[in-house]
Phi, psi and omega in degrees: 000131179258153176212153172246120180248159178241125175205140179064027179078008180232164179245141183228137174271120185231159171210162184299135179089359182263142175263137177227153173253122181238170174302150185302131173235157181288141178151162180254165178298146182071008180274138177281138176229158182235135176250099183279343183272083180259121183271331184207141173235134179224127178227086183068243181278339184274116181234129176243126179248130182277160178227078357275340182240153178283125182292133176078002181264146175205160179235130179252142180215177179228133180287123178271316179198156172247127185207182175246143178284174177296155183289136176250128180268128177250116183235117178252138186215133175239115183295148176066010182239356184057037181249116178221139178220123181240128179225156173241152180215135175238116183279136176282142177215164176238129176263126186236137172260122181281121182268313189211140174241119179219000000 
């Protein structure tokens, strides 16, 4: 069974047993979490689309880890002005194992 969930202002296509990286959410490792905002459920030929959410649907998962992504370099440059600015950024994320889609 497939589902599209909404969390952290983004949408993710999930199914049971799949690992996903989402925007950081509060919680500790091995903690169970619930995603009540399910936008779509699909089970073979049977598809339910929410308006905006599917009633009675939820996705359960388990937090595997809280971490930072690899560093992204932000470099701004203006020619002929001697203007250069270099910054680094590491985005926080949560890795979640999807346990159940219902």
